[in-house]
Biopython code that builds the backbone (N, CA, C, O; Angstrom):
import numpy as np
from Bio.PDB.StructureBuilder import StructureBuilder

atoms = [
    (1, "MET", "N", (293.720, -52.667, 180.651)),
    (1, "MET", "CA", (293.188, -51.462, 180.064)),
    (1, "MET", "C", (294.293, -50.437, 179.838)),
    (1, "MET", "O", (294.312, -49.740, 178.823)),
    (2, "LYS", "N", (295.223, -50.354, 180.809)),
    (2, "LYS", "CA", (296.317, -49.399, 180.680)),
    (2, "LYS", "C", (297.232, -49.796, 179.521)),
    (2, "LYS", "O", (297.730, -48.930, 178.801)),
    (3, "ALA", "N", (297.456, -51.093, 179.338)),
    (3, "ALA", "CA", (298.307, -51.569, 178.246)),
    (3, "ALA", "C", (297.636, -51.271, 176.899)),
    (3, "ALA", "O", (298.313, -50.924, 175.931)),
    (4, "PHE", "N", (296.318, -51.406, 176.838)),
    (4, "PHE", "CA", (295.605, -51.110, 175.595)),
    (4, "PHE", "C", (295.707, -49.631, 175.253)),
    (4, "PHE", "O", (295.917, -49.271, 174.095)),
    (5, "ALA", "N", (295.560, -48.775, 176.257)),
    (5, "ALA", "CA", (295.639, -47.339, 176.033)),
    (5, "ALA", "C", (297.049, -46.955, 175.572)),
    (5, "ALA", "O", (297.210, -46.105, 174.697)),
    (6, "MET", "N", (298.059, -47.580, 176.160)),
    (6, "MET", "CA", (299.453, -47.295, 175.793)),
    (6, "MET", "C", (299.718, -47.761, 174.353)),
    (6, "MET", "O", (300.359, -47.046, 173.582)),
    (7, "THR", "N", (299.233, -48.950, 173.989)),
    (7, "THR", "CA", (299.426, -49.470, 172.635)),
    (7, "THR", "C", (298.679, -48.603, 171.623)),
    (7, "THR", "O", (299.215, -48.284, 170.561)),
    (8, "PHE", "N", (297.443, -48.221, 171.951)),
    (8, "PHE", "CA", (296.663, -47.376, 171.063)),
    (8, "PHE", "C", (297.328, -46.008, 170.884)),
    (8, "PHE", "O", (297.369, -45.470, 169.778)),
    (9, "GLY", "N", (297.840, -45.461, 171.970)),
    (9, "GLY", "CA", (298.527, -44.167, 171.910)),
    (9, "GLY", "C", (299.775, -44.232, 171.050)),
    (9, "GLY", "O", (300.035, -43.310, 170.277)),
    (10, "MET", "N", (300.556, -45.305, 171.167)),
    (10, "MET", "CA", (301.771, -45.464, 170.366)),
    (10, "MET", "C", (301.412, -45.632, 168.880)),
    (10, "MET", "O", (302.067, -45.069, 168.003)),
    (11, "ALA", "N", (300.357, -46.419, 168.620)),
    (11, "ALA", "CA", (299.936, -46.619, 167.237)),
    (11, "ALA", "C", (299.466, -45.298, 166.630)),
    (11, "ALA", "O", (299.779, -44.995, 165.478)),
    (12, "LEU", "N", (298.721, -44.520, 167.397)),
    (12, "LEU", "CA", (298.248, -43.225, 166.931)),
    (12, "LEU", "C", (299.423, -42.278, 166.688)),
    (12, "LEU", "O", (299.430, -41.544, 165.700)),
    (13, "LEU", "N", (300.411, -42.288, 167.577)),
    (13, "LEU", "CA", (301.600, -41.457, 167.425)),
    (13, "LEU", "C", (302.383, -41.836, 166.165)),
    (13, "LEU", "O", (302.835, -40.961, 165.427)),
    (14, "ILE", "N", (302.540, -43.117, 165.925)),
    (14, "ILE", "CA", (303.264, -43.582, 164.737)),
    (14, "ILE", "C", (302.493, -43.211, 163.467)),
    (14, "ILE", "O", (303.098, -42.805, 162.475)),
    (15, "ALA", "N", (301.177, -43.346, 163.489)),
    (15, "ALA", "CA", (300.363, -43.001, 162.328)),
    (15, "ALA", "C", (300.453, -41.507, 162.023)),
    (15, "ALA", "O", (300.556, -41.117, 160.860)),
    (16, "CYS", "N", (300.415, -40.680, 163.049)),
    (16, "CYS", "CA", (300.538, -39.229, 162.850)),
    (16, "CYS", "C", (301.924, -38.871, 162.326)),
    (16, "CYS", "O", (302.061, -38.025, 161.442)),
    (17, "TRP", "N", (302.935, -39.508, 162.866)),
    (17, "TRP", "CA", (304.309, -39.257, 162.430)),
    (17, "TRP", "C", (304.498, -39.665, 160.967)),
    (17, "TRP", "O", (305.156, -38.954, 160.208)),
    (18, "ALA", "N", (303.926, -40.809, 160.568)),
    (18, "ALA", "CA", (304.027, -41.272, 159.189)),
    (18, "ALA", "C", (303.268, -40.337, 158.252)),
    (18, "ALA", "O", (303.706, -40.104, 157.125)),
    (19, "ALA", "N", (302.144, -39.804, 158.699)),
    (19, "ALA", "CA", (301.364, -38.888, 157.856)),
    (19, "ALA", "C", (302.109, -37.582, 157.626)),
    (19, "ALA", "O", (302.025, -37.000, 156.545)),
    (20, "VAL", "N", (302.829, -37.125, 158.625)),
    (20, "VAL", "CA", (303.578, -35.873, 158.487)),
    (20, "VAL", "C", (304.771, -36.069, 157.554)),
    (20, "VAL", "O", (305.088, -35.178, 156.766)),
    (21, "LEU", "N", (305.425, -37.206, 157.631)),
    (21, "LEU", "CA", (306.623, -37.442, 156.825)),
    (21, "LEU", "C", (306.326, -37.939, 155.416)),
    (21, "LEU", "O", (307.217, -37.921, 154.567)),
    (22, "ALA", "N", (305.124, -38.375, 155.146)),
    (22, "ALA", "CA", (304.787, -38.902, 153.819)),
    (22, "ALA", "C", (304.807, -37.770, 152.798)),
    (22, "ALA", "O", (304.276, -36.690, 153.056)),
    (23, "PRO", "N", (305.421, -38.013, 151.636)),
    (23, "PRO", "CA", (305.438, -36.979, 150.611)),
    (23, "PRO", "C", (304.027, -36.774, 150.041)),
    (23, "PRO", "O", (303.243, -37.713, 149.903)),
    (24, "THR", "N", (303.752, -35.550, 149.728)),
    (24, "THR", "CA", (302.441, -35.255, 149.168)),
    (24, "THR", "C", (302.509, -35.334, 147.645)),
    (24, "THR", "O", (303.503, -34.941, 147.037)),
    (25, "ALA", "N", (301.471, -35.833, 147.057)),
    (25, "ALA", "CA", (301.393, -35.913, 145.599)),
    (25, "ALA", "C", (300.754, -34.640, 145.070)),
    (25, "ALA", "O", (299.785, -34.128, 145.631)),
    (26, "GLN", "N", (301.315, -34.145, 143.987)),
    (26, "GLN", "CA", (300.767, -32.946, 143.384)),
    (26, "GLN", "C", (300.437, -33.252, 141.928)),
    (26, "GLN", "O", (301.216, -33.887, 141.216)),
    (27, "ALA", "N", (299.307, -32.802, 141.518)),
    (27, "ALA", "CA", (298.884, -33.001, 140.134)),
    (27, "ALA", "C", (298.541, -31.649, 139.537)),
    (27, "ALA", "O", (298.143, -30.720, 140.240)),
    (28, "GLY", "N", (298.697, -31.563, 138.268)),
    (28, "GLY", "CA", (298.379, -30.316, 137.595)),
    (28, "GLY", "C", (297.980, -30.593, 136.162)),
    (28, "GLY", "O", (298.263, -31.659, 135.616)),
    (29, "MET", "N", (297.339, -29.648, 135.581)),
    (29, "MET", "CA", (296.922, -29.765, 134.186)),
    (29, "MET", "C", (298.072, -29.286, 133.295)),
    (29, "MET", "O", (298.762, -28.315, 133.609)),
    (30, "ILE", "N", (298.254, -29.980, 132.197)),
    (30, "ILE", "CA", (299.217, -29.507, 131.210)),
    (30, "ILE", "C", (298.432, -29.046, 129.991)),
    (30, "ILE", "O", (297.389, -29.603, 129.649)),
    (31, "SER", "N", (298.947, -28.046, 129.369)),
    (31, "SER", "CA", (298.221, -27.470, 128.242)),
    (31, "SER", "C", (298.464, -28.282, 126.973)),
    (31, "SER", "O", (299.422, -29.049, 126.869)),
    (32, "THR", "N", (297.585, -28.089, 126.037)),
    (32, "THR", "CA", (297.712, -28.752, 124.745)),
    (32, "THR", "C", (298.984, -28.305, 124.048)),
    (32, "THR", "O", (299.643, -29.101, 123.379)),
    (33, "GLU", "N", (299.332, -27.030, 124.204)),
    (33, "GLU", "CA", (300.541, -26.512, 123.566)),
    (33, "GLU", "C", (301.792, -27.232, 124.071)),
    (33, "GLU", "O", (302.712, -27.503, 123.300)),
    (34, "GLU", "N", (301.821, -27.540, 125.372)),
    (34, "GLU", "CA", (302.976, -28.252, 125.927)),
    (34, "GLU", "C", (303.085, -29.651, 125.344)),
    (34, "GLU", "O", (304.182, -30.109, 125.022)),
    (35, "VAL", "N", (301.950, -30.334, 125.207)),
    (35, "VAL", "CA", (301.959, -31.689, 124.650)),
    (35, "VAL", "C", (302.391, -31.659, 123.195)),
    (35, "VAL", "O", (303.209, -32.476, 122.773)),
    (36, "VAL", "N", (301.849, -30.722, 122.423)),
    (36, "VAL", "CA", (302.195, -30.615, 121.003)),
    (36, "VAL", "C", (303.665, -30.248, 120.848)),
    (36, "VAL", "O", (304.346, -30.780, 119.971)),
    (37, "ALA", "N", (304.160, -29.348, 121.687)),
    (37, "ALA", "CA", (305.572, -28.949, 121.609)),
    (37, "ALA", "C", (306.472, -30.146, 121.893)),
    (37, "ALA", "O", (307.473, -30.341, 121.203)),
    (38, "THR", "N", (306.135, -30.938, 122.884)),
    (38, "THR", "CA", (306.936, -32.114, 123.216)),
    (38, "THR", "C", (306.937, -33.108, 122.070)),
    (38, "THR", "O", (307.974, -33.679, 121.731)),
    (39, "GLN", "N", (305.762, -33.314, 121.473)),
    (39, "GLN", "CA", (305.670, -34.254, 120.359)),
    (39, "GLN", "C", (306.409, -33.741, 119.125)),
    (39, "GLN", "O", (307.017, -34.526, 118.397)),
    (40, "SER", "N", (306.360, -32.442, 118.886)),
    (40, "SER", "CA", (307.047, -31.910, 117.706)),
    (40, "SER", "C", (308.560, -31.969, 117.880)),
    (40, "SER", "O", (309.285, -32.206, 116.914)),
    (41, "VAL", "N", (309.042, -31.757, 119.099)),
    (41, "VAL", "CA", (310.487, -31.865, 119.349)),
    (41, "VAL", "C", (310.937, -33.297, 119.105)),
    (41, "VAL", "O", (311.984, -33.524, 118.497)),
    (42, "GLN", "N", (310.157, -34.262, 119.574)),
    (42, "GLN", "CA", (310.518, -35.666, 119.367)),
    (42, "GLN", "C", (310.459, -36.016, 117.882)),
    (42, "GLN", "O", (311.305, -36.763, 117.390)),
    (43, "ALA", "N", (309.481, -35.490, 117.171)),
    (43, "ALA", "CA", (309.381, -35.745, 115.725)),
    (43, "ALA", "C", (310.585, -35.154, 114.989)),
    (43, "ALA", "O", (311.115, -35.766, 114.062)),
    (44, "ASP", "N", (311.012, -33.959, 115.410)),
    (44, "ASP", "CA", (312.199, -33.343, 114.785)),
    (44, "ASP", "C", (313.437, -34.186, 115.042)),
    (44, "ASP", "O", (314.242, -34.406, 114.137)),
    (45, "ARG", "N", (313.591, -34.658, 116.270)),
    (45, "ARG", "CA", (314.758, -35.497, 116.596)),
    (45, "ARG", "C", (314.727, -36.808, 115.808)),
    (45, "ARG", "O", (315.765, -37.283, 115.348)),
    (46, "ASP", "N", (313.540, -37.390, 115.652)),
    (46, "ASP", "CA", (313.418, -38.617, 114.860)),
    (46, "ASP", "C", (313.778, -38.367, 113.402)),
    (46, "ASP", "O", (314.420, -39.201, 112.762)),
    (47, "LYS", "N", (313.361, -37.213, 112.877)),
    (47, "LYS", "CA", (313.664, -36.867, 111.484)),
    (47, "LYS", "C", (315.178, -36.724, 111.291)),
    (47, "LYS", "O", (315.728, -37.188, 110.292)),
    (48, "ILE", "N", (315.839, -36.085, 112.245)),
    (48, "ILE", "CA", (317.292, -35.914, 112.148)),
    (48, "ILE", "C", (317.992, -37.259, 112.268)),
    (48, "ILE", "O", (318.954, -37.520, 111.546)),
    (49, "ASP", "N", (317.523, -38.119, 113.175)),
    (49, "ASP", "CA", (318.114, -39.453, 113.318)),
    (49, "ASP", "C", (317.956, -40.262, 112.036)),
    (49, "ASP", "O", (318.887, -40.948, 111.613)),
    (50, "ASP", "N", (316.777, -40.184, 111.418)),
    (50, "ASP", "CA", (316.570, -40.893, 110.156)),
    (50, "ASP", "C", (317.521, -40.377, 109.081)),
    (50, "ASP", "O", (318.063, -41.156, 108.297)),
    (51, "PHE", "N", (317.719, -39.070, 109.049)),
    (51, "PHE", "CA", (318.633, -38.469, 108.080)),
    (51, "PHE", "C", (320.062, -38.954, 108.316)),
    (51, "PHE", "O", (320.775, -39.288, 107.369)),
    (52, "LEU", "N", (320.475, -38.990, 109.580)),
    (52, "LEU", "CA", (321.840, -39.421, 109.894)),
    (52, "LEU", "C", (322.050, -40.911, 109.654)),
    (52, "LEU", "O", (323.182, -41.354, 109.462)),
    (53, "ASN", "N", (320.977, -41.684, 109.662)),
    (53, "ASN", "CA", (321.090, -43.128, 109.444)),
    (53, "ASN", "C", (321.153, -43.510, 107.964)),
    (53, "ASN", "O", (321.384, -44.674, 107.636)),
    (54, "ARG", "N", (320.952, -42.545, 107.077)),
    (54, "ARG", "CA", (321.055, -42.836, 105.646)),
    (54, "ARG", "C", (322.493, -43.213, 105.298)),
    (54, "ARG", "O", (323.447, -42.638, 105.821)),
    (55, "ALA", "N", (322.622, -44.180, 104.413)),
    (55, "ALA", "CA", (323.956, -44.655, 104.023)),
    (55, "ALA", "C", (324.762, -43.554, 103.346)),
    (55, "ALA", "O", (325.962, -43.424, 103.587)),
    (56, "SER", "N", (324.111, -42.762, 102.503)),
    (56, "SER", "CA", (324.844, -41.708, 101.795)),
    (56, "SER", "C", (325.359, -40.642, 102.760)),
    (56, "SER", "O", (326.455, -40.112, 102.576)),
    (57, "VAL", "N", (324.571, -40.328, 103.782)),
    (57, "VAL", "CA", (325.000, -39.326, 104.761)),
    (57, "VAL", "C", (326.155, -39.873, 105.598)),
    (57, "VAL", "O", (327.115, -39.155, 105.880)),
    (58, "GLN", "N", (326.063, -41.130, 105.989)),
    (58, "GLN", "CA", (327.148, -41.720, 106.780)),
    (58, "GLN", "C", (328.437, -41.817, 105.971)),
    (58, "GLN", "O", (329.523, -41.594, 106.506)),
    (59, "GLU", "N", (328.325, -42.148, 104.682)),
    (59, "GLU", "CA", (329.523, -42.187, 103.831)),
    (59, "GLU", "C", (330.151, -40.801, 103.724)),
    (59, "GLU", "O", (331.371, -40.659, 103.795)),
    (60, "LYS", "N", (329.314, -39.783, 103.554)),
    (60, "LYS", "CA", (329.815, -38.414, 103.428)),
    (60, "LYS", "C", (330.495, -37.964, 104.724)),
    (60, "LYS", "O", (331.542, -37.318, 104.687)),
    (61, "MET", "N", (329.889, -38.311, 105.878)),
    (61, "MET", "CA", (330.498, -37.935, 107.158)),
    (61, "MET", "C", (331.834, -38.634, 107.351)),
    (61, "MET", "O", (332.793, -38.018, 107.816)),
    (62, "GLN", "N", (331.910, -39.917, 107.001)),
    (62, "GLN", "CA", (333.176, -40.637, 107.138)),
    (62, "GLN", "C", (334.231, -40.088, 106.186)),
    (62, "GLN", "O", (335.417, -40.065, 106.515)),
    (63, "ALA", "N", (333.801, -39.646, 105.008)),
    (63, "ALA", "CA", (334.741, -39.035, 104.068)),
    (63, "ALA", "C", (335.298, -37.729, 104.629)),
    (63, "ALA", "O", (336.430, -37.349, 104.331)),
    (64, "MET", "N", (334.483, -37.041, 105.451)),
    (64, "MET", "CA", (334.927, -35.795, 106.084)),
    (64, "MET", "C", (335.656, -36.046, 107.401)),
    (64, "MET", "O", (336.133, -35.104, 108.033)),
    (65, "GLY", "N", (335.744, -37.311, 107.818)),
    (65, "GLY", "CA", (336.458, -37.641, 109.047)),
    (65, "GLY", "C", (335.607, -37.545, 110.309)),
    (65, "GLY", "O", (336.139, -37.411, 111.411)),
    (66, "VAL", "N", (334.301, -37.613, 110.151)),
    (66, "VAL", "CA", (333.385, -37.527, 111.289)),
    (66, "VAL", "C", (332.772, -38.893, 111.522)),
    (66, "VAL", "O", (332.212, -39.492, 110.603)),
    (67, "GLN", "N", (332.875, -39.388, 112.745)),
    (67, "GLN", "CA", (332.260, -40.659, 113.092)),
    (67, "GLN", "C", (330.755, -40.467, 113.257)),
    (67, "GLN", "O", (330.332, -39.551, 113.961)),
    (68, "PRO", "N", (329.933, -41.313, 112.621)),
    (68, "PRO", "CA", (328.474, -41.163, 112.725)),
    (68, "PRO", "C", (327.961, -41.223, 114.171)),
    (68, "PRO", "O", (327.026, -40.503, 114.521)),
    (69, "ALA", "N", (328.551, -42.055, 114.994)),
    (69, "ALA", "CA", (328.100, -42.159, 116.393)),
    (69, "ALA", "C", (328.366, -40.848, 117.137)),
    (69, "ALA", "O", (327.551, -40.412, 117.950)),
    (70, "PHE", "N", (329.501, -40.231, 116.855)),
    (70, "PHE", "CA", (329.820, -38.960, 117.503)),
    (70, "PHE", "C", (328.880, -37.863, 117.028)),
    (70, "PHE", "O", (328.465, -37.007, 117.810)),
    (71, "ALA", "N", (328.544, -37.891, 115.737)),
    (71, "ALA", "CA", (327.609, -36.895, 115.203)),
    (71, "ALA", "C", (326.238, -37.050, 115.851)),
    (71, "ALA", "O", (325.577, -36.053, 116.145)),
    (72, "LYS", "N", (325.802, -38.290, 116.077)),
    (72, "LYS", "CA", (324.512, -38.520, 116.741)),
    (72, "LYS", "C", (324.532, -37.981, 118.166)),
    (72, "LYS", "O", (323.548, -37.407, 118.632)),
    (73, "ASP", "N", (325.653, -38.167, 118.855)),
    (73, "ASP", "CA", (325.770, -37.617, 120.217)),
    (73, "ASP", "C", (325.678, -36.098, 120.200)),
    (73, "ASP", "O", (325.050, -35.498, 121.071)),
    (74, "ARG", "N", (326.300, -35.488, 119.217)),
    (74, "ARG", "CA", (326.257, -34.029, 119.103)),
    (74, "ARG", "C", (324.849, -33.551, 118.782)),
    (74, "ARG", "O", (324.413, -32.520, 119.294)),
    (75, "VAL", "N", (324.137, -34.287, 117.942)),
    (75, "VAL", "CA", (322.760, -33.923, 117.604)),
    (75, "VAL", "C", (321.866, -34.058, 118.834)),
    (75, "VAL", "O", (320.970, -33.240, 119.041)),
    (76, "ASP", "N", (322.101, -35.073, 119.644)),
    (76, "ASP", "CA", (321.316, -35.243, 120.873)),
    (76, "ASP", "C", (321.526, -34.090, 121.842)),
    (76, "ASP", "O", (320.670, -33.828, 122.687)),
    (77, "ALA", "N", (322.651, -33.403, 121.730)),
    (77, "ALA", "CA", (322.946, -32.283, 122.619)),
    (77, "ALA", "C", (322.377, -30.956, 122.120)),
    (77, "ALA", "O", (322.510, -29.939, 122.801)),
    (78, "LEU", "N", (321.744, -30.947, 120.940)),
    (78, "LEU", "CA", (321.190, -29.712, 120.395)),
    (78, "LEU", "C", (320.008, -29.225, 121.231)),
    (78, "LEU", "O", (319.295, -30.016, 121.849)),
    (79, "THR", "N", (319.820, -27.919, 121.235)),
    (79, "THR", "CA", (318.667, -27.343, 121.920)),
    (79, "THR", "C", (317.418, -27.564, 121.066)),
    (79, "THR", "O", (317.499, -28.014, 119.924)),
    (80, "THR", "N", (316.282, -27.243, 121.637)),
    (80, "THR", "CA", (315.014, -27.412, 120.931)),
    (80, "THR", "C", (314.969, -26.562, 119.668)),
    (80, "THR", "O", (314.519, -27.027, 118.621)),
    (81, "GLU", "N", (315.434, -25.317, 119.762)),
    (81, "GLU", "CA", (315.414, -24.428, 118.605)),
    (81, "GLU", "C", (316.356, -24.919, 117.513)),
    (81, "GLU", "O", (316.013, -24.892, 116.331)),
    (82, "GLU", "N", (317.539, -25.365, 117.909)),
    (82, "GLU", "CA", (318.499, -25.870, 116.928)),
    (82, "GLU", "C", (317.965, -27.130, 116.244)),
    (82, "GLU", "O", (318.156, -27.322, 115.043)),
    (83, "THR", "N", (317.297, -27.982, 117.016)),
    (83, "THR", "CA", (316.716, -29.191, 116.455)),
    (83, "THR", "C", (315.637, -28.849, 115.432)),
    (83, "THR", "O", (315.583, -29.450, 114.359)),
    (84, "ALA", "N", (314.779, -27.886, 115.763)),
    (84, "ALA", "CA", (313.712, -27.483, 114.839)),
    (84, "ALA", "C", (314.300, -26.883, 113.563)),
    (84, "ALA", "O", (313.818, -27.169, 112.467)),
    (85, "THR", "N", (315.328, -26.061, 113.694)),
    (85, "THR", "CA", (315.963, -25.445, 112.531)),
    (85, "THR", "C", (316.595, -26.500, 111.628)),
    (85, "THR", "O", (316.453, -26.448, 110.407)),
    (86, "LEU", "N", (317.290, -27.450, 112.234)),
    (86, "LEU", "CA", (317.934, -28.499, 111.449)),
    (86, "LEU", "C", (316.902, -29.384, 110.766)),
    (86, "LEU", "O", (317.102, -29.784, 109.620)),
    (87, "ALA", "N", (315.809, -29.696, 111.442)),
    (87, "ALA", "CA", (314.746, -30.505, 110.828)),
    (87, "ALA", "C", (314.107, -29.759, 109.660)),
    (87, "ALA", "O", (313.765, -30.372, 108.648)),
    (88, "GLN", "N", (313.943, -28.450, 109.791)),
    (88, "GLN", "CA", (313.396, -27.664, 108.688)),
    (88, "GLN", "C", (314.350, -27.659, 107.500)),
    (88, "GLN", "O", (313.920, -27.696, 106.347)),
    (89, "ARG", "N", (315.644, -27.614, 107.787)),
    (89, "ARG", "CA", (316.634, -27.647, 106.693)),
    (89, "ARG", "C", (316.580, -28.992, 105.974)),
    (89, "ARG", "O", (316.735, -29.055, 104.755)),
    (90, "ILE", "N", (316.360, -30.062, 106.728)),
    (90, "ILE", "CA", (316.250, -31.386, 106.109)),
    (90, "ILE", "C", (315.017, -31.433, 105.211)),
    (90, "ILE", "O", (315.069, -31.985, 104.112)),
    (91, "ASP", "N", (313.909, -30.856, 105.676)),
    (91, "ASP", "CA", (312.680, -30.825, 104.874)),
    (91, "ASP", "C", (312.864, -30.013, 103.602)),
    (91, "ASP", "O", (312.230, -30.296, 102.586)),
    (92, "ALA", "N", (313.720, -29.012, 103.652)),
    (92, "ALA", "CA", (313.911, -28.132, 102.510)),
    (92, "ALA", "C", (314.857, -28.722, 101.458)),
    (92, "ALA", "O", (314.965, -28.185, 100.356)),
    (93, "LEU", "N", (315.540, -29.819, 101.791)),
    (93, "LEU", "CA", (316.466, -30.421, 100.836)),
    (93, "LEU", "C", (315.705, -30.992, 99.644)),
    (93, "LEU", "O", (314.610, -31.529, 99.810)),
    (94, "PRO", "N", (316.267, -30.882, 98.461)),
    (94, "PRO", "CA", (315.615, -31.463, 97.287)),
    (94, "PRO", "C", (315.568, -32.985, 97.392)),
    (94, "PRO", "O", (316.439, -33.598, 98.007)),
    (95, "ALA", "N", (314.559, -33.581, 96.795)),
    (95, "ALA", "CA", (314.383, -35.032, 96.878)),
    (95, "ALA", "C", (315.511, -35.779, 96.181)),
    (95, "ALA", "O", (315.856, -36.893, 96.575)),
    (96, "GLY", "N", (316.080, -35.177, 95.158)),
    (96, "GLY", "CA", (317.151, -35.827, 94.413)),
    (96, "GLY", "C", (318.491, -35.794, 95.120)),
    (96, "GLY", "O", (319.424, -36.479, 94.700)),
    (97, "GLY", "N", (318.605, -35.033, 96.160)),
    (97, "GLY", "CA", (319.833, -34.967, 96.916)),
    (97, "GLY", "C", (320.784, -33.887, 96.471)),
    (97, "GLY", "O", (321.906, -33.828, 96.974)),
    (98, "ALA", "N", (320.391, -33.032, 95.554)),
    (98, "ALA", "CA", (321.253, -31.948, 95.115)),
    (98, "ALA", "C", (321.268, -30.863, 96.188)),
    (98, "ALA", "O", (320.217, -30.389, 96.621)),
    (99, "LEU", "N", (322.443, -30.485, 96.601)),
    (99, "LEU", "CA", (322.591, -29.478, 97.646)),
    (99, "LEU", "C", (322.989, -28.155, 97.022)),
    (99, "LEU", "O", (323.759, -28.110, 96.063)),
    (100, "ASP", "N", (322.456, -27.082, 97.579)),
    (100, "ASP", "CA", (322.915, -25.781, 97.119)),
    (100, "ASP", "C", (324.132, -25.376, 97.945)),
    (100, "ASP", "O", (324.539, -26.102, 98.852)),
    (101, "THR", "N", (324.696, -24.249, 97.639)),
    (101, "THR", "CA", (325.925, -23.794, 98.290)),
    (101, "THR", "C", (325.743, -23.615, 99.791)),
    (101, "THR", "O", (326.631, -23.959, 100.571)),
    (102, "MET", "N", (324.593, -23.077, 100.200)),
    (102, "MET", "CA", (324.361, -22.841, 101.617)),
    (102, "MET", "C", (324.290, -24.150, 102.396)),
    (102, "MET", "O", (324.791, -24.229, 103.517)),
    (103, "ASP", "N", (323.678, -25.173, 101.818)),
    (103, "ASP", "CA", (323.605, -26.472, 102.476)),
    (103, "ASP", "C", (324.996, -27.078, 102.655)),
    (103, "ASP", "O", (325.299, -27.652, 103.701)),
    (104, "ILE", "N", (325.823, -26.950, 101.653)),
    (104, "ILE", "CA", (327.187, -27.475, 101.739)),
    (104, "ILE", "C", (327.973, -26.730, 102.809)),
    (104, "ILE", "O", (328.732, -27.343, 103.559)),
    (105, "VAL", "N", (327.800, -25.415, 102.886)),
    (105, "VAL", "CA", (328.489, -24.621, 103.901)),
    (105, "VAL", "C", (328.040, -25.053, 105.294)),
    (105, "VAL", "O", (328.871, -25.184, 106.193)),
    (106, "ILE", "N", (326.758, -25.273, 105.487)),
    (106, "ILE", "CA", (326.256, -25.691, 106.807)),
    (106, "ILE", "C", (326.800, -27.066, 107.169)),
    (106, "ILE", "O", (327.223, -27.277, 108.305)),
    (107, "ILE", "N", (326.798, -28.001, 106.231)),
    (107, "ILE", "CA", (327.331, -29.337, 106.508)),
    (107, "ILE", "C", (328.812, -29.259, 106.851)),
    (107, "ILE", "O", (329.272, -29.936, 107.770)),
    (108, "LEU", "N", (329.559, -28.441, 106.122)),
    (108, "LEU", "CA", (330.986, -28.288, 106.422)),
    (108, "LEU", "C", (331.204, -27.652, 107.794)),
    (108, "LEU", "O", (332.106, -28.052, 108.530)),
    (109, "LEU", "N", (330.377, -26.663, 108.137)),
    (109, "LEU", "CA", (330.505, -26.043, 109.458)),
    (109, "LEU", "C", (330.223, -27.052, 110.578)),
    (109, "LEU", "O", (330.925, -27.077, 111.589)),
    (110, "ILE", "N", (329.206, -27.872, 110.393)),
    (110, "ILE", "CA", (328.908, -28.889, 111.404)),
    (110, "ILE", "C", (330.056, -29.892, 111.496)),
    (110, "ILE", "O", (330.440, -30.304, 112.591)),
    (111, "ALA", "N", (330.602, -30.284, 110.344)),
    (111, "ALA", "CA", (331.722, -31.216, 110.350)),
    (111, "ALA", "C", (332.944, -30.611, 111.040)),
    (111, "ALA", "O", (333.643, -31.305, 111.778)),
    (112, "ILE", "N", (333.203, -29.341, 110.809)),
    (112, "ILE", "CA", (334.343, -28.677, 111.453)),
    (112, "ILE", "C", (334.103, -28.566, 112.955)),
    (112, "ILE", "O", (335.022, -28.794, 113.740)),
    (113, "LEU", "N", (332.890, -28.221, 113.366)),
    (113, "LEU", "CA", (332.582, -28.138, 114.801)),
    (113, "LEU", "C", (332.729, -29.489, 115.476)),
    (113, "LEU", "O", (333.231, -29.576, 116.597)),
    (114, "VAL", "N", (332.295, -30.542, 114.799)),
    (114, "VAL", "CA", (332.433, -31.874, 115.358)),
    (114, "VAL", "C", (333.918, -32.248, 115.452)),
    (114, "VAL", "O", (334.351, -32.827, 116.448)),
    (115, "ALA", "N", (334.688, -31.920, 114.424)),
    (115, "ALA", "CA", (336.118, -32.246, 114.435)),
    (115, "ALA", "C", (336.853, -31.470, 115.525)),
    (115, "ALA", "O", (337.776, -31.998, 116.146)),
    (116, "ILE", "N", (336.454, -30.234, 115.758)),
    (116, "ILE", "CA", (337.087, -29.426, 116.806)),
    (116, "ILE", "C", (336.738, -29.970, 118.186)),
    (116, "ILE", "O", (337.573, -29.964, 119.090)),
    (117, "ALA", "N", (335.508, -30.436, 118.345)),
    (117, "ALA", "CA", (335.060, -30.944, 119.651)),
    (117, "ALA", "C", (335.770, -32.226, 120.029)),
    (117, "ALA", "O", (335.823, -32.574, 121.209)),
    (118, "VAL", "N", (336.310, -32.929, 119.067)),
    (118, "VAL", "CA", (337.003, -34.185, 119.347)),
    (118, "VAL", "C", (338.295, -33.825, 119.980)),
    (118, "VAL", "O", (339.083, -34.707, 120.320)),
]
sb = StructureBuilder()
sb.init_structure("model")
sb.init_model(0)
sb.init_chain("A")
sb.init_seg("    ")
for serial, (resi, resn, name, xyz) in enumerate(atoms, 1):
    if name == "N":
        sb.init_residue(resn, " ", resi, " ")
    sb.init_atom(name, np.array(xyz, "f"), 0.0, 1.0, " ", f" {name:<3s}", serial, name[0])
structure = sb.get_structure()
């Protein structure tokens, strides 16, 4: 009987000790705005990746001395706001590929920043 009480006491002590040390799980509700924001950021990044994967864009970057892989790394480092702005600029480009002066200036600035970062 004494051995049973000792074994039961040790088992109870170990169970209490394990319960105290076990990490607690926490759950919370996320808002619809958070989900939509996350999805829109991913959509913007996908749009920029698709743009960078175009053959004409890669040829232009190589002509400017920018490696496409390095440009993709730099795009991955953009903040959420910068990503949204760049995706909006891509949407605003004409379908025929004609760039206005401001678009050319922005592309040159990005190319210069990438070249400086190397």
